[in-house]
VEXDREN-2710 file (C-alpha; in Angstrom, 1 decimal):
% VEXDREN-2710
k/r/px/py/pz
1/UNK/0.1/0.3/0.3
2/UNK/2.7/2.5/1.2
3/UNK/5.2/1.3/-1.6
4/UNK/7.8/0.2/0.7
5/UNK/8.7/-3.0/2.4
6/UNK/7.8/-4.3/5.7
7/UNK/11.0/-3.7/6.6
8/UNK/11.5/-0.4/5.9
9/UNK/7.8/0.5/7.7
10/UNK/9.0/-1.2/10.6
11/UNK/11.9/1.0/10.6
12/UNK/9.9/4.0/10.0
13/UNK/7.5/3.4/12.9
14/UNK/10.5/2.4/15.0
15/UNK/12.1/5.9/14.1
16/UNK/8.9/7.7/14.9
17/UNK/8.3/6.1/18.1
18/UNK/11.8/7.4/19.4
19/UNK/10.9/11.0/18.3
20/UNK/7.8/11.0/20.1
21/UNK/9.1/9.6/23.0
22/UNK/11.2/12.8/23.2
23/UNK/8.8/15.0/22.1
24/UNK/6.5/13.8/25.0
25/UNK/9.9/14.3/27.5
26/UNK/10.1/10.3/28.6
27/UNK/12.1/10.2/31.5
28/UNK/13.8/6.7/30.9
29/UNK/14.0/4.0/28.2
30/UNK/12.3/1.7/30.3
31/UNK/9.1/-0.3/28.5
32/UNK/5.6/0.3/29.4
33/UNK/4.0/-1.6/31.6
34/UNK/3.6/-2.4/35.4
35/UNK/6.6/-2.3/37.2
36/UNK/6.5/-4.5/40.4
37/UNK/3.1/-4.5/41.6
38/UNK/3.7/-7.1/44.2
39/UNK/0.7/-9.0/43.8
40/UNK/2.3/-12.0/41.8
41/UNK/1.9/-15.7/42.5
42/UNK/4.9/-16.0/43.7
43/UNK/4.6/-12.9/46.1
44/UNK/1.4/-14.2/47.3
45/UNK/3.1/-17.3/48.1
46/UNK/5.7/-15.7/50.0
47/UNK/3.4/-14.1/52.2
48/UNK/1.4/-16.9/52.8
49/UNK/4.2/-18.7/54.3
END
């Protein structure tokens, strides 16, 4: 559709995400997601013992 390969499209998206992160003032390069919420099965098992 765009006249470019899938790899080129992937590279463009990667670069655009980097520019967006800079524009939004991301403070670190950590990925998105939860950070140690402490409610994993392993954590619950430790609390139970």
